[in-house]
N, C-alpha and C positions, 0 to 999 in steps of 0.2 A: 581298657576293655571294650570292645567294639561288637554289637549283637546286631542281628539281622532276623526277620523272620520271613520267612516263604508260608503262605497259606494257599491252598488249592482248591478249584471252584468244585470240585464234588466231592460226595460224601463219603467217608469211611476211611480217609487220611485226615491223617492229624497234621496238625500245622508243625513246621520244622522250624526251632530256634536255634540259630547258629552262632558263632562268636569266632572274630579275628584277632590276632595279635595287635594287626597296627590298623589304620584308618583305610591306607592307601589300598593295600588289600582287600580291606572288606568292600571300598568302593566298586574294586575290580570286580569283585564275585556280583555284586548286585548289577553291575553293569552286565556282564556277559549273561546272568537271570532274563534280564529285558530283553538280550538281543535273541534270546530262545526261546521266545513266545510261541507258542502253538496259532494262538491266536490271526499272529500275521500270516501263518502259511494258510490257513482257514483264507483271507481274505485274499491272497497270490491266488488260492486256490479259485476263488469267485469270478477273480477277474479274467482268471483264463477258462473258464467255463464260458463266460460271456463272450469271449473271441469264438470259442469252440461253436457255441448257437449260431454266432453270426457266419462262421465260415462255411455252416451246413446249409443255413439258410442261401447263401450265395452258392453253394454249389447247384442245390434243388431248382434257384433261376436258370442255373445254365443249363441244366437238365432240358429245363422248359423250353429256354430257347434251342436248343439243340432238335430236339423233337421236332421245332415251328421248321427249322432249318430242313431237315430230312423230308420232312411233307415239301416243302416246295422243291429242294431236288428231285425228289420221284414225280413231281409234277410236269418239271420241265425235260424228265428225261421222257415221260410219255409223247410232250409237245413235239422233242426232237423226234422221236421215232415215227409220228406223224407227218412232219414236214419233209422227212426224207423219206415217205410211201408215196407222197405229192410229188415230190423229185423225181423218181423210178417213173412214175407215170407219165409225168412230162416229157422226160427225155425218150421214155415209148414212142410219145406220140409224133414228138419232130422225127425219130426214124422212121415212121410210117409216112410221114409227110414228103421226104427225102428219102426216095427207095434206090436212085440209081445213081446217087453220089459214090457209095462205097463202091460199088462195080468198075465205074469210072477209073479209080484211083488204083483196083487192082488191075485193071486192064493195058496200064502203062507202067512195066517194069522200069524201062530207062532212066523216067523219074524218079524214081525209089532208089537208083544207084548213084545220081546227081547228088539229093538229099544226105547220102549216107557219106557220098564225099567232101561236101561241105560241110557237115555237120563235122568229121574226122581233124578238118584241115584248120575250123573254130577251136576245137579243142586243145589241138596242138600249138598256134599261135598263142592262146590263152597260160597254158602250161610253160611255152618257151619265157613269156613275159613275164611269169611268176617267179621263174627260176630266179631269174637275171635281177628282177628287186630283193628277190632273199639274199643271192649272191653279192650282192653290192653292198647290202646291210652287215652282212655278216662279215665281211672285209673293211666295214668301216673304223674309224677311230672311235664311236659312240658304244659301238657293239662289244667293242676290247676293251673298251672301261669299263662297260657293263658285265663280264666276265669277271674281269678283275675285281671287280667291286662282290661280284655274289662268291667269289674265291676267298676272299678276305674272311666274308661272315660264315660261309661254311668253315675257315679256320679258328674263327673266333668260337663258332657252336663248339665244336672239338677240343680246344684250350680251355674252354669252361668246363666241358665234362671232367678232361682230368684233373682240373684244379679241383672240383668238387669230390675228386673221389680220392685227391691228398688229404682234403682237410677230414674226409671221411674217416680214412685209416688214422691220422694225428688224434681226433676225438673216440673213435672205438675201440683203437688197438692201444691208445697209451692214456689220454687222459680221463675216459672212465675208468678203464680195470686201476688205474693209481688212486682214483678218486674211494674205490673200494678198499684196496689197499692202505690209505691213510686212516678208513676207517675199523680197521681189524683190531685183536687182542695187541698185537706188538707191532705197528707200524714201524714200516722202513722209510716212510714219510708223511710230512705234516701235512694237513689239510691248507694252510700258509703257502706252503712252497709249493703245493700243485696248483693255487689260483693264482701264484707268480710266474710259476714257470708257462700257463695254459691262459693267460690273460684274455677273455673274448673269444678263444679258437670256436667254442661251441656256437657262440651267437653270428661269427663268422660263417660259418659252415652254415646255420639255416638262410642266412642272408645270400646266398650266393646259388645256396638250393632252389629259392625261390625266383632268382634271376637265372639259371640253368634253366629250369620249366617254362619260362615266358620267352627264351630264346626260341628251344623247342616247338613252342607253339607259332611263333614266327616261323619258323621253318617251313611247319604243316602249311600253310599259306603261300607257300612260294609259286608263281615267282612273286608275287606283292609280298616286299619284305620293308615293313616299321619298327623300328629299334627305338627311337630316339624317346616313346615314351618310357621303352624299359630302364633309359637309363635315367629318366625323370625321378620314378621309383626308387632306383638305385645310389643316386646324388646324396640323398637328405641322410641316408644311413651311413654311409663310408666314413663319418665322424670314428665310429668305434675301430677303425683302423689307426686315428692317432693314437689311441691310447695301445693297442698291439705292438706299433712301430718303436713307440716312445720305451715302452718296456722290454724290449728284445732284447735289448744286451744283457740288460738285468736279468731275465730269465734265462740268458746262457749262464751267466754265472752263478744263478741259486743252482742249477740243474749241475753244472760241475762242481759246485761245492757238495752237492746230494750224494756225488755220484764216489764221494770218498767212505761212505756208507756201504760195506763189502753188501748186505742184503738187499740194499737199493741198487747196486749195481749188477749184482747178480738178476736183481728182478728185470729190470730193464732190458738186460740182454736176452731173455726170454722174451720177450715183448718184440726185442728186434728181431728175433729170429723166428718170426712170424712169417709164413710165404708170402703175405699180401704185403710188408715192408719191401719185398726187393733187395734186401740186403741192407737198405737205407737207414741210417741212425736217425734216432729223435730230432738231433739239432738239425737235419735235413728239413724234416717237416715241417721245424717250428721256423725255417728260413722263406717257405713258399711264400707265405704273406705278403714279403715284405718288396717283393717284384710284380704284385697284380696291379696295382693304380700305373705303377712305367708302363706294363703292358698293356692297359688299357689305352693309355694315353697316346703307345703305339699305334695300336689297330685305328683307332679314332682318329690318327692324322693320316695313315694309310688309307681310311675310308671315304675320307674329305678327298683326297686327290684326285678319286674315281668319283667322286658325284658331282653334278651338273649345278652351276650356280642356280640356277631355277628350280634345283630339286625339292619338293614339298618337304623333305628332313633335314636340310641344309643348315638351319638357323637354328635348329634345336641340337644337332649333333656338335656344331660349333660351340655352343654354349655348356652343351657337357663337356667337350674336350677343354674349354678356360677353367670350367670348377674343380676338376680333374686334375691338370695341373697347377692353378691355384692351393690345391689339397695338398699336393703334391711337394711345392716349396715349402709351404709350413710345416709338413711333414718331416722335411729333411733340414730344415732349421731346428726344429725342436730334438732330432735327433743329434745333431751338430751339439747343440747346445747342451746337451743331458750328458754324449759320450765327454764334451770336454769337462764338464765338473767331473765328473768321473774318473776320467785321466785323474785330471789335478789332485782330487783327493786321494787317488792311488799312490801317488807320488808322494802325497804329504806322510801318507803312514808308511813309507819305508824310510822317511829320515826320521831316527830316532828322536832329534829334539823339537820335530816339527816345524810344521811353516805356518805361521799367520795370512801370509801374502796369498796363499794358494787359494784361501776360502773366498776370495774375491772371482766372483762370477762371468767379470768381464774379461781375468786373466786367460788368454787362449794358450793352450800348450803348442810350439812349434817342433820341435826336437829334443832327443838324449844324446849321449856319447860320451864317449873317455878320453879327454884329452891331456897332453904332458905341459905342464907350465913350467913355462922356460926361466932361467934366473934373469931378471931385468938388466943386469948388469953387462950380459952377453951382448943386449939388442944396439946398444949405443945410444941414437936418439929417446928409444923408449926410457931410459933411464931416469929420463927428466917428469916422464908423467907415471910414475911407477906407484902403485896403492899401498904404503906402507908395507903392512907385514905380507903381503903378498908376494914382495920381494923375495927373492930365494937364493941359496946357496948353491943348490944343485937342483935338477929335473924333478918333477914330482906328478903321479899321476893323478889326475882329477876326474868324477863324474859330476859334469856339466849339465843344468838342464835351462835349456833356451824358452821364455815366456815370450810376450808381446809387451808386457810393463816388468820383467826383472828377470835378470840370470841368475841363478843358481850354483854354487860350487861346495861340492861338497867331498869330502875322503872316505874311503873303504876301510875299516875297520877289519883285524885277522878274522873275525865272525863274517865280514861279509855285508856288516849294518854300515847303513851311508850316516856322516857325520857332517853337517852343516861349518865351514870354517868359522871361526868365533868370532874373525874380522875379517870384512869383505868378503862373504860367504852370500850374501844377500847385494846384487848391483842392482839398483833404478836404473832403468833405461827410457826414462819419461824424459830426462833432459841428457841427453847424449849427442854426441857426432861421432861417428864412423869416419875416421880418417884412413886410406889406403895408402901406402907407401908405393910410391910410382919407380924409385930407384933399384939399379938393378942390384947392387949389395945388399 
């Protein structure tokens, strides 16, 4: 028996004496009561009040400074008005000192006409020269490269907007409704299956919403386009794609298994009938993230092709491209290894007796198919190297599986099940030589 007592600091409240069944539960209760202390909240409130008082003092100081600046501005405005009045008075004095100058200009209209013609010609020559400069630049390779570069950026923003919209449909039309369905009284799908199908989908959507907002902010400052820092923010968070891509094939398998349930299949068809899906199935939306990293690599490759070598962003864009290519290679290798293991296990499950050699992770599947095993006697020279029980009196159909290390020969029973040949069903390819007959016969 484990007791603990709760004492209250105010009068009128009796102490509480409580008991737990075990020591761990008691320690957890005592720790929880400690964390719920009202005195900690009072201390936090006191700290916040001190900060508030400090901020109020700063505001009052700023108000005093603002009033002083306002008075200085008013004094300066007064001084400016006084100087303006003095300038007007001086100008009037100068006009009085030269009374006949304006009359002389008015008296010679031919000079006015000559000045107008000269002014017109100077303006026409300047406009012609500027037009030539602009046309030469518009037709230059640099201007053409910049136009293509801007178009690539604009297309990238449109593609990112479409991708975010697809992720939004995936999360809001499928993931969240299925989570609610998994919490219902008669769930058509479990929470584990929902997590397996939509692994990291919501996180990927939030990530690209941030990236899309950054792209739109950069476009708002056009023609100044700075994109490299956005990729610097995006790159560290792209590791979540590795888990999604690695899980993609498994998620499709889980989805296919869940579709065997009629209730789930009916519910999924209702979700897919949503007008926002535009007739696309859930598998289509789950496939979109698989192509996003290669799309970024292609976009950066095109962007670098139209970015001058002395451009301020070139090194940053090249770094982002190299990191994305490295991530893409890692993802490709992991997907290949994972798919190979799943393929080997799928074949191993179809063989009734099982096959331990397929549990080797370095065993890579190459191909499978049906072959007719020919009697060794009919092959002349091959009769010398026949493999014991593999020699037949008549032809027989065999289901064969070729791997990097072994060759499997199976027979199919009337029920469709596969059985390894009792002798020679597993042939090692580790130390063998392929001999090709060159004779026509």
